[in-house]
NUPA-566811 format. One line per 2 residues: number of its first residue (from 1); their letters; for each residue x negated, z negated, y of C-alpha. Coordinates in Angstrom, 2 decimals, m for minus. Example, Ala and Ser with C-alpha at 12.3 -4.5 7.8 and 13.67 -1.06 7.14 Angstrom:
BEGIN
1 = AS = m12.30 m7.80 m4.50 | m13.67 m7.14 m1.06;
% end
This chain:
BEGIN
1 = MY = 6.16 18.24 m10.83 | 4.92 16.29 m7.86;
3 = RF = 1.89 17.66 m6.14 | m0.64 14.92 m5.49;
5 = IG = m2.07 13.25 m8.58 | m3.37 10.13 m6.91;
7 = AL = m0.22 8.00 m6.80 | 2.55 7.03 m9.11;
9 = SV = 4.85 6.07 m6.31 | 3.30 6.24 m2.87;
11 = LA = 1.33 9.44 m3.29 | 4.15 11.23 m4.96;
13 = LS = 6.13 10.59 m1.81 | 3.57 12.63 0.06;
15 = TA = 4.65 15.70 m1.89 | 7.52 16.25 0.50;
17 = TL = 5.24 15.61 3.45 | 2.71 18.13 2.23;
19 = AQ = 5.42 20.67 1.65 | 6.89 20.12 5.10;
21 = TS = 3.58 20.42 6.86 | 1.88 23.22 4.97;
23 = AP = 2.03 26.69 6.39 | 5.03 28.66 5.11;
25 = QP = 4.26 31.31 2.54 | 5.78 34.78 2.37;
27 = KA = 7.93 35.28 m0.70 | 6.54 37.78 m3.16;
29 = AA = 7.44 39.03 m6.57 | 5.20 37.57 m9.24;
31 = PT = 3.07 40.03 m11.22 | 3.38 40.93 m14.85;
33 = PA = 1.29 38.68 m17.10 | m1.39 41.34 m17.39;
35 = AA = m1.86 41.24 m13.65 | m1.40 37.51 m13.27;
37 = SR = m4.99 36.85 m12.30 | m4.59 38.91 m9.13;
39 = AT = m3.54 36.55 m6.37 | m2.52 39.19 m3.80;
41 = PV = 1.26 39.00 m3.28 | 3.29 42.18 m3.58;
43 = AK = 6.41 43.15 m1.68 | 9.69 41.43 m2.48;
45 = PD = 11.91 43.70 m4.62 | 14.84 45.53 m3.12;
47 = PA = 17.94 43.30 m3.55 | 19.78 45.93 m5.58;
49 = IL = 16.83 46.35 m7.92 | 16.43 42.59 m8.26;
51 = NA = 20.14 42.09 m8.93 | 20.11 44.80 m11.57;
53 = RL = 17.23 43.08 m13.29 | 18.91 39.67 m13.07;
55 = AA = 22.12 41.08 m14.55 | 20.39 42.96 m17.40;
57 = PL = 21.95 42.06 m20.78 | 20.12 39.58 m23.02;
59 = PG = 20.76 38.09 m26.46 | 23.17 35.17 m26.28;
61 = DQ = 20.63 32.35 m26.58 | 18.43 33.85 m23.85;
63 = AA = 21.42 34.61 m21.61 | 22.68 31.04 m21.92;
65 = MK = 19.33 29.65 m20.76 | 19.04 32.18 m17.95;
67 = AH = 22.56 31.41 m16.73 | 21.64 27.78 m16.01;
69 = VL = 18.64 28.86 m13.95 | 20.65 31.53 m12.10;
71 = FL = 22.90 28.74 m10.84 | 20.43 25.90 m10.33;
73 = AS = 17.78 28.05 m8.62 | 20.24 30.02 m6.49;
75 = DA = 19.96 29.99 m2.71 | 23.29 28.15 m2.63;
77 = MK = 21.55 25.07 m4.07 | 19.12 25.02 m1.11;
79 = GR = 16.27 23.71 m3.21 | 18.17 20.76 m4.79;
81 = EA = 16.49 18.12 m2.64 | 17.25 14.56 m3.72;
83 = GS = 19.91 13.03 m1.47 | 21.37 16.39 m0.44;
85 = PE = 24.93 17.63 m1.11 | 23.45 20.57 m3.02;
87 = FD = 21.66 18.23 m5.40 | 24.98 16.49 m6.02;
89 = IA = 26.53 19.84 m6.95 | 23.64 20.53 m9.32;
91 = AQ = 24.14 17.10 m10.91 | 27.84 17.82 m11.44;
93 = YV = 26.88 21.13 m13.05 | 24.57 19.38 m15.52;
95 = AA = 27.24 16.78 m16.27 | 29.71 19.59 m17.01;
97 = QF = 27.19 21.24 m19.32 | 26.58 17.95 m21.14;
99 = YA = 30.34 17.63 m21.60 | 30.63 21.19 m22.90;
101 = AG = 27.78 20.52 m25.34 | 29.64 17.52 m26.77;
103 = LR = 27.47 14.75 m25.30 | 29.09 11.45 m24.49;
105 = PG = 28.72 10.06 m20.96 | 25.95 7.49 m20.53;
107 = GD = 26.09 6.77 m16.82 | 28.05 4.40 m14.60;
109 = DA = 31.74 3.64 m15.04 | 32.00 5.61 m18.32;
111 = GY = 30.85 8.78 m16.56 | 27.78 11.03 m16.79;
113 = LQ = 26.27 10.05 m13.45 | 24.07 7.03 m12.86;
115 = RV = 24.17 6.37 m9.13 | 20.70 6.02 m7.61;
117 = PL = 20.70 4.34 m4.17 | 17.95 5.88 m2.08;
119 = VS = 16.34 4.96 1.19 | 14.31 7.19 3.46;
121 = YK = 11.73 5.32 5.50 | 9.11 6.19 8.09;
123 = AA = 6.86 4.67 10.71 | 9.01 3.78 13.71;
125 = DK = 6.11 3.60 16.17 | 2.36 4.02 16.33;
127 = GS = 1.77 0.35 15.60 | m1.24 m1.61 16.81;
129 = FT = m4.60 m2.42 15.20 | m6.93 m4.93 16.83;
131 = WT = m10.37 m5.85 15.55 | m11.85 m9.20 16.55;
133 = PQ = m15.49 m9.60 15.52 | m16.68 m13.04 14.55;
135 = AG = m18.78 m13.22 17.72 | m17.07 m11.09 20.31;
137 = AA = m13.92 m10.12 22.15 | m10.86 m8.47 20.60;
139 = QP = m11.13 m4.64 20.45 | m7.90 m2.63 20.28;
141 = LV = m8.30 0.39 18.00 | m7.05 3.78 19.14;
143 = FA = m4.18 5.53 17.40 | m5.15 8.93 15.92;
145 = AD = m8.82 8.38 16.72 | m9.43 5.12 14.83;
147 = YV = m6.31 4.53 12.74 | m3.00 5.87 11.50;
149 = PA = m0.34 3.29 10.56 | 1.53 3.30 7.27;
151 = AN = 5.26 2.80 6.88 | 6.22 m0.23 4.80;
153 = GA = 9.15 0.68 2.57 | 9.87 m2.99 1.90;
155 = KA = 10.00 m4.37 5.44 | 11.07 m3.29 8.93;
157 = DT = 8.44 m5.37 10.74 | 5.00 m5.95 9.28;
159 = AV = 2.53 m8.29 10.93 | m0.75 m9.28 9.30;
161 = SA = m3.79 m10.96 10.82 | m6.56 m11.72 8.35;
163 = PI = m10.24 m11.23 7.51 | m11.20 m7.96 5.80;
165 = VF = m13.05 m7.56 2.52 | m14.54 m4.20 1.59;
167 = VG = m13.96 m3.54 m2.13 | m15.39 m0.05 m2.74;
169 = YG = m12.77 1.96 m4.61 | m10.56 m1.09 m5.09;
171 = ID = m10.68 m0.65 m8.88 | m10.77 m3.24 m11.64;
173 = AL = m11.51 m1.29 m14.86 | m13.73 m3.17 m17.24;
175 = QY = m13.69 m0.40 m19.84 | m15.53 1.76 m17.30;
177 = GQ = m17.86 m1.04 m16.33 | m16.30 m1.24 m12.88;
179 = ND = m14.82 m4.25 m11.13 | m14.91 m3.79 m7.38;
181 = YA = m13.55 m7.31 m6.91 | m16.45 m8.99 m8.66;
183 = GV = m18.16 m11.56 m6.43 | m15.58 m11.53 m3.63;
185 = DV = m12.52 m13.65 m2.92 | m9.69 m11.62 m1.37;
187 = RG = m6.98 m14.29 m1.39 | m5.17 m14.25 1.95;
189 = KI = m7.27 m11.30 3.13 | m6.91 m7.59 3.82;
191 = VA = m8.84 m5.33 1.45 | m10.32 m2.02 2.58;
193 = YF = m11.21 0.69 0.08 | m11.81 4.39 m0.40;
195 = GG = m9.21 6.54 m2.11 | m9.76 8.14 m5.49;
197 = AP = m11.93 7.03 m8.39 | m15.42 7.84 m9.69;
199 = AR = m15.86 11.15 m11.51 | m17.11 9.41 m14.63;
201 = FS = m13.57 8.19 m15.38 | m11.61 10.43 m17.76;
203 = GE = m9.00 12.63 m16.07 | m5.88 10.61 m16.84;
205 = ER = m7.47 7.24 m16.16 | m9.13 8.67 m13.05;
207 = AF = m5.76 9.73 m11.69 | m4.24 6.38 m12.60;
209 = FG = m6.96 4.18 m11.10 | m7.30 6.46 m8.09;
211 = SG = m3.63 6.17 m7.18 | m2.49 4.21 m4.17;
213 = GT = 0.09 2.38 m6.26 | m2.45 1.13 m8.79;
215 = KA = m4.87 0.04 m6.06 | m2.16 m1.84 m4.17;
217 = RT = m0.92 m3.61 m7.31 | m4.48 m4.62 m8.15;
219 = AE = m5.03 m5.97 m4.63 | m1.77 m7.90 m4.77;
221 = SK = m2.69 m9.41 m8.13 | m5.96 m10.65 m6.60;
223 = GA = m4.12 m12.37 m3.74 | m4.64 m9.83 m0.94;
225 = VG = m2.04 m9.69 1.85 | m2.56 m6.08 2.86;
227 = VI = m4.58 m2.94 2.09 | m6.37 m0.41 4.27;
229 = TL = m7.54 3.01 3.12 | m10.83 4.29 4.52;
231 = ES = m11.29 7.92 5.43 | m13.97 9.43 3.23;
233 = PR = m16.93 11.07 4.95 | m16.58 13.80 2.30;
235 = TA = m13.16 14.88 3.57 | m13.55 14.08 7.27;
237 = KA = m14.89 17.52 8.19 | m12.51 19.49 6.00;
239 = RP = m9.38 17.73 7.32 | m9.75 16.25 10.80;
241 = FA = m8.26 12.78 11.10 | m6.27 13.77 14.16;
243 = RS = m4.43 16.34 12.07 | m3.29 13.65 9.65;
245 = AQ = m2.16 11.58 12.59 | 0.25 14.33 13.66;
247 = FY = 2.42 13.50 10.68 | 2.14 9.73 10.68;
249 = DA = 5.92 9.38 10.98 | 6.88 11.78 8.19;
251 = AR = 9.72 10.36 6.11 | 9.22 9.11 2.57;
253 = MT = 11.80 8.13 0.00 | 12.23 5.56 m2.75;
255 = WA = 15.13 3.78 m4.41 | 16.82 1.07 m2.41;
257 = NP = 17.10 m2.64 m3.03 | 20.47 m4.30 m2.39;
259 = DG = 19.32 m5.32 1.12 | 18.61 m1.69 2.05;
261 = TG = 14.82 m1.91 1.89 | 12.89 0.20 m0.55;
263 = KV = 11.26 m0.52 m3.87 | 7.48 m0.33 m3.36;
265 = DA = 4.55 m0.92 m5.68 | 3.12 m4.06 m4.11;
267 = PG = 5.36 m5.66 m1.46 | 2.99 m8.62 m1.16;
269 = AP = 0.04 m6.39 m0.26 | 1.53 m3.54 1.77;
271 = SL = m0.44 m0.53 2.88 | m1.15 m1.08 6.57;
273 = GT = m2.66 2.31 7.31 | m5.81 4.41 7.22;
275 = LS = m9.01 3.95 9.21 | m10.98 7.01 10.29;
277 = VA = m14.74 7.21 9.98 | m14.87 6.30 13.69;
279 = GA = m12.56 3.34 13.17 | m14.49 2.12 10.14;
281 = TK = m17.72 2.27 12.13 | m16.24 m0.17 14.65;
283 = LF = m15.38 m2.66 11.92 | m18.38 m2.29 9.64;
285 = GA = m21.03 m1.94 12.33 | m24.54 m1.24 11.08;
287 = SW = m23.54 m1.52 7.41 | m21.28 1.54 7.63;
289 = KA = m24.14 4.06 7.62 | m25.28 3.10 4.12;
291 = IA = m21.70 2.90 2.81 | m20.84 6.33 4.21;
293 = KQ = m23.94 7.82 2.63 | m23.04 6.36 m0.75;
295 = AR = m19.43 7.56 m0.42 | m20.61 11.17 m0.56;
297 = SD = m21.47 10.72 m4.26 | m18.99 11.62 m7.03;
299 = NA = m19.90 8.39 m8.79 | m20.45 6.10 m5.85;
301 = KF = m21.24 2.47 m6.60 | m20.52 0.13 m3.74;
303 = RS = m21.34 m3.51 m3.11 | m18.17 m5.33 m2.17;
305 = AP = m18.51 m7.72 0.75 | m16.47 m9.46 3.48;
307 = LA = m16.65 m8.12 7.02 | m17.47 m10.42 9.92;
309 = GT = m14.19 m10.52 11.79 | m10.40 m10.41 11.69;
311 = LT = m8.04 m7.44 11.76 | m4.62 m7.88 13.35;
313 = VA = m2.02 m5.24 12.48 | 1.59 m4.83 13.58;
315 = TK = 3.77 m1.93 12.41 | 7.45 m1.06 12.45;
317 = TS = 9.37 0.92 9.83 | 12.79 2.52 10.19;
319 = FA = 15.17 3.06 7.28 | 17.98 5.53 6.56;
321 = PA = 20.16 5.11 3.47 | 20.81 8.00 1.12;
323 = AS = 22.20 8.42 m2.38 | 21.70 10.57 m5.43;
325 = SN = 22.31 10.45 m9.18 | 20.68 10.72 m12.55;
327 = VV = 22.72 12.53 m15.19 | 22.92 10.80 m18.58;
329 = GV = 24.33 12.30 m21.78 | 24.30 10.62 m25.19;
331 = IP = 24.43 11.73 m28.81 | 24.99 8.57 m30.87;
333 = GT = 22.80 8.06 m33.91 | 24.38 8.26 m37.35;
335 = DP = 22.24 5.69 m39.16 | 23.68 2.15 m39.11;
337 = VL = 20.22 0.66 m38.48 | 18.14 3.40 m36.82;
339 = GK = 21.14 4.41 m34.72 | 20.47 1.42 m32.49;
341 = EV = 17.12 2.96 m31.52 | 16.96 5.59 m28.79;
343 = VV = 14.89 8.71 m28.13 | 15.01 9.84 m24.48;
345 = LS = 14.63 13.54 m23.62 | 14.03 13.89 m19.88;
347 = AH = 13.61 16.51 m17.16 | 13.89 16.38 m13.39;
349 = LD = 16.69 18.17 m11.61 | 15.48 17.94 m8.01;
351 = HI = 13.09 20.18 m6.10 | 11.68 20.09 m2.56;
353 = GI = 14.55 21.66 m0.62 | 14.00 23.59 2.61;
355 = TR = 10.62 23.31 4.26 | 9.27 24.46 7.59;
357 = PA = 10.99 27.67 8.77 | 8.83 30.76 8.92;
359 = NG = 8.30 33.31 11.68 | 9.77 31.17 14.43;
361 = AK = 13.25 31.10 12.92 | 15.65 28.26 13.59;
363 = DG = 15.72 25.31 11.23 | 19.13 26.15 9.82;
365 = DA = 18.35 29.82 9.16 | 16.70 29.16 5.80;
367 = LN = 18.13 32.14 3.96 | 16.68 34.62 6.45;
369 = ND = 13.31 33.02 7.13 | 12.77 32.17 3.45;
371 = AL = 11.74 28.56 3.76 | 14.05 27.72 0.88;
373 = NN = 12.27 26.51 m2.25 | 14.44 27.57 m5.18;
375 = GA = 12.44 25.74 m7.85 | 13.15 28.14 m10.73;
377 = LD = 10.28 27.07 m12.97 | 9.93 23.69 m11.26;
379 = NA = 12.21 22.56 m12.73 | 15.46 24.48 m13.19;
381 = IG = 14.05 25.95 m16.38 | 13.19 22.46 m17.65;
383 = IA = 16.80 21.41 m17.09 | 18.02 24.60 m18.78;
385 = SL = 15.80 23.73 m21.75 | 17.25 20.21 m21.84;
387 = IE = 20.83 21.53 m21.91 | 20.09 24.10 m24.59;
389 = EA = 18.25 21.53 m26.68 | 21.30 19.25 m26.51;
391 = KR = 23.50 22.12 m27.70 | 21.22 22.66 m30.70;
393 = FT = 21.78 19.08 m31.78 | 25.55 19.18 m31.42;
395 = TS = 25.92 22.57 m33.14 | 23.40 21.97 m35.93;
397 = GK = 25.96 20.38 m38.22 | 23.54 17.51 m38.82;
399 = GS = 23.64 14.31 m36.84 | 20.45 12.54 m35.77;
401 = KR = 19.67 9.13 m37.26 | 18.54 7.69 m33.93;
403 = TL = 20.56 7.90 m30.75 | 19.50 10.60 m28.28;
405 = IF = 19.73 10.26 m24.51 | 19.47 13.46 m22.48;
407 = LA = 18.37 12.45 m18.98 | 18.26 14.69 m15.90;
409 = VT = 16.65 12.64 m13.14 | 16.62 12.83 m9.37;
411 = GE = 13.74 12.23 m6.98 | 10.81 13.29 m9.16;
413 = EK = 9.40 15.19 m6.20 | 9.73 12.02 m4.10;
415 = GL = 7.51 10.03 m6.45 | 9.19 9.80 m9.87;
417 = VG = 11.96 7.88 m8.12 | 14.92 8.65 m10.39;
419 = SD = 13.05 7.93 m13.61 | 11.68 4.73 m12.06;
421 = YF = 15.21 3.67 m11.19 | 16.45 4.50 m14.68;
423 = TN = 13.71 2.53 m16.44 | 14.45 m0.45 m14.18;
425 = HL = 18.24 m0.15 m14.55 | 18.53 0.89 m18.17;
427 = TV = 21.85 1.78 m19.74 | 20.50 0.63 m23.13;
429 = PL = 18.17 m2.27 m24.01 | 14.53 m1.50 m23.27;
431 = AN = 13.46 m2.67 m26.75 | 15.68 0.02 m28.29;
433 = IV = 13.92 2.97 m26.62 | 11.27 4.28 m29.01;
435 = AD = 9.98 7.43 m27.24 | 10.34 9.80 m24.31;
437 = VN = 9.76 13.56 m24.48 | 9.59 15.11 m21.01;
439 = LD = 10.14 18.71 m19.88 | 8.68 19.61 m16.51;
441 = MP = 7.80 23.05 m15.15 | 7.13 25.13 m18.27;
443 = IL = 5.54 28.33 m16.99 | 7.25 31.03 m19.04;
445 = TY = 5.94 34.25 m17.53 | 3.87 35.16 m20.61;
447 = KF = 4.08 35.01 m24.39 | 2.51 31.66 m25.16;
449 = ED = 0.11 31.47 m28.09 | m0.38 27.70 m28.15;
451 = MV = 1.03 24.51 m26.64 | m0.47 21.63 m24.71;
453 = VF = 1.18 18.24 m25.17 | m0.08 15.70 m22.67;
455 = GA = m0.29 12.27 m24.23 | m0.14 13.49 m27.85;
457 = ER = m3.49 11.90 m28.66 | m2.34 8.49 m27.44;
459 = ST = 0.32 7.66 m30.00 | 1.79 8.55 m33.36;
461 = LG = 3.85 11.17 m31.51 | 0.76 13.40 m31.85;
463 = PI = 1.19 14.36 m35.54 | 4.93 14.82 m35.00;
465 = VQ = 4.27 17.27 m32.19 | 1.61 19.13 m34.18;
467 = KA = 4.00 19.66 m37.08 | 6.77 20.86 m34.77;
469 = VA = 4.73 23.45 m32.88 | 3.21 24.73 m36.13;
471 = AI = 6.76 25.51 m37.26 | 7.13 28.02 m34.42;
473 = GV = 3.77 29.61 m35.23 | 1.47 28.08 m32.64;
475 = GL = m1.10 25.32 m32.59 | m1.91 22.48 m30.23;
477 = SP = m4.71 22.91 m27.71 | m6.48 20.16 m25.79;
479 = DP = m5.67 19.52 m22.15 | m7.13 22.53 m20.28;
481 = MP = m7.16 20.64 m16.97 | m8.25 17.07 m17.76;
483 = EE = m9.45 16.57 m14.19 | m5.84 16.92 m12.97;
485 = GI = m4.64 13.80 m14.82 | m1.31 15.44 m15.58;
487 = FV = m0.27 12.70 m18.01 | 0.45 10.37 m15.08;
489 = RS = 2.17 12.97 m12.89 | 5.68 13.36 m14.25;
491 = DH = 8.71 11.31 m15.25 | 7.56 10.38 m18.74;
493 = FR = 4.99 8.06 m17.14 | 7.75 5.74 m15.95;
495 = FV = 8.54 5.18 m19.62 | 4.85 4.66 m20.38;
497 = QK = 4.86 1.93 m17.73 | 7.48 0.15 m19.81;
499 = GI = 5.31 0.38 m22.93 | 7.18 3.34 m24.45;
501 = PA = 5.14 6.12 m26.15 | 5.75 9.43 m24.37;
503 = VF = 4.62 13.05 m24.32 | 4.95 15.92 m21.89;
505 = LW = 4.98 19.53 m23.15 | 3.66 22.76 m21.67;
507 = PG = 3.09 26.24 m23.05 | m0.66 26.58 m23.59;
509 = QK = m3.23 28.78 m21.90 | m4.58 30.92 m24.72;
511 = GP = m4.49 34.67 m24.29 | m2.62 35.62 m21.09;
513 = GK = m1.72 31.99 m20.39 | m4.74 31.03 m18.33;
515 = AA = m4.28 33.83 m15.80 | m0.51 33.37 m15.62;
517 = VA = m0.76 29.63 m15.02 | m3.49 30.14 m12.41;
519 = YF = m1.35 32.71 m10.61 | 1.71 30.47 m10.56;
521 = MA = m0.20 27.44 m9.31 | m1.94 29.43 m6.57;
523 = NN = 1.01 31.52 m5.39 | 4.35 30.04 m6.44;
525 = YH = 4.01 26.30 m7.06 | 6.05 24.39 m4.44;
527 = KP = 6.63 27.62 m2.54 | 9.74 29.71 m1.88;
529 = SD = 8.39 32.31 m4.32 | 9.18 30.03 m7.28;
531 = DL = 12.42 31.95 m7.71 | 14.04 34.42 m10.07;
533 = SQ = 11.96 37.35 m8.85 | 9.23 36.04 m11.17;
535 = PI = 8.84 37.84 m14.52 | 10.34 35.01 m16.58;
537 = LW = 10.39 35.81 m20.29 | 13.61 34.30 m21.59;
539 = DQ = 12.64 34.81 m25.22 | 9.75 32.44 m24.52;
541 = GV = 12.24 29.99 m23.10 | 14.08 30.05 m26.42;
543 = RF = 10.79 29.42 m28.25 | 10.06 26.52 m25.92;
545 = VD = 13.49 25.00 m26.61 | 12.92 25.48 m30.34;
547 = AN = 9.64 23.54 m30.21 | 11.23 20.72 m28.24;
549 = YR = 14.22 20.55 m30.56 | 11.93 20.24 m33.59;
551 = IA = 9.91 17.47 m31.92 | 13.02 15.52 m30.94;
553 = RE = 14.55 16.02 m34.38 | 11.44 14.70 m36.11;
555 = IA = 11.32 11.61 m33.88 | 15.06 11.01 m34.20;
557 = DG = 15.03 11.19 m38.00 | 11.60 9.67 m38.74;
559 = AE = 11.39 6.60 m40.95 | 9.11 4.75 m38.51;
561 = RP = 9.39 4.34 m34.75 | 6.43 5.77 m32.78;
563 = VW = 3.63 3.38 m31.81 | 0.59 3.65 m29.59;
565 = NA = m2.69 4.46 m31.30 | m4.86 1.40 m31.81;
567 = GD = m6.44 0.31 m28.55 | m4.98 3.07 m26.36;
569 = YF = m5.50 2.09 m22.72 | m1.96 2.63 m21.47;
571 = GT = m0.34 1.21 m24.58 | m2.47 m1.90 m24.24;
573 = LY = m1.98 m2.20 m20.47 | 1.79 m1.98 m20.69;
575 = KG = 2.09 m4.01 m23.91 | 3.75 m1.32 m25.99;
577 = PM = 4.10 m1.31 m29.80 | 0.57 m0.83 m31.13;
579 = GR = m0.88 0.64 m34.29 | m1.71 m1.86 m37.00;
581 = AA = m5.49 m1.64 m36.58 | m5.25 m3.00 m33.04;
583 = AA = m2.65 m5.58 m33.98 | m4.97 m7.02 m36.63;
585 = K = m7.72 m7.77 m34.10;
% end
């Protein structure tokens, strides 16, 4: 799962940047569930003891699941970073498992792999920002003190000179009574806004509207020619602007267009960079004091207004091609009518690779300095679940009425890149896809007593999920972390953006779950310690697969295709099939 909730494309790219620039963490064995609330790492087990534990016999269904993770999360895979040779090996492994399970190939050229052209891009220089007040001389802004440039994944040279309009949060959300573009005309202008969204928004919508991708698309739709993010006075003291500037040229990744440039959210209104509090003061003048004061509120309400002057920006972006693959396996539907419809079961195969070496070791010495992020729970175990779920279908003796696509995607950690590519280069007609069920980072270090299914309340998938989890003896619990906006953070959301109902499953947090999840997120998430030294309970993995199989089976054999609940925000926004009550309005 990608780290930063604020973007669907751009912010997700910062996951790799954050991982590369955060301080390396010592690897530690995870505690037993009873001790999961204690965040103090313990010593790494002796290799012989760890190997004995890894090789301990298990029942066949548990051993099969564990075997996938032993391979995919091994040091030999070097963290399965998208675009790396090791990821390619992992993709071939999944393809082989799909073949062994009896799935038909659903990728390119009658094979299992769908090639995903990638491009890595980064700022090629420090750029230039010049502010020209309406009545005054041009004032060059200072790199790292006043501004940090942004790379433009769609263009090598970006040059914009235009008036600026301040638009608060840059949000147009009438259902929350907020339209930051009301009363201003931004056509042909640069818009400047604060990141994030007001606290009064619900968690999922807050994450969506607070994302850089959503803000840029909104600005582009209003006719803006560029966007600028303003440093918040709330975060300025906690994270000095100069520190952010140190990593201005960190590489990002997206999928590549035929001309070698990258797919970005709003090519007509590119992100030009970020202005510090000091830089904003130069542009806003006396009006900045009141704006900065208001920005300290969780529910700030700003008055949008044009600034008196013109900003001239020039930036350069460099590109480096790369390549990766999605893995696509198919079980054809048996019903002559419903068989044309498709249920997608997805999980991401990539992780974050090798990050900054620890203890002064050389970059290539990853195995000794332990900067290698194995990604056992995130998301080797999700892929293992996907493979084992496929095997249940092909060995059940009962075909599914609808066609099933099992999809292992690349580049989730780069910003949901592989799933975005797949949904824009579909191997089946978009109208035929009726649902997506996504598996990402199930934390299986405790016996789960409930399940959380993000997005269940948004569509008729909800009752299907409830019935399925009840069959394994647990109930559904509400989202325990609504402020995190998890529904927009993983690959299923790329299907949502095409109007397709989708859900994302996690073991719940009843009983020992809360402490175990908190421990993992604090100590192992996107760290080298997300490895097989954790106390993974493989019997819980089998239960997790069972729940997912039952959900997929119910969707695949149901008489009606899933639809969005009447009036659901995302279903309405992306024009998906809607419940009858909404259709009658």
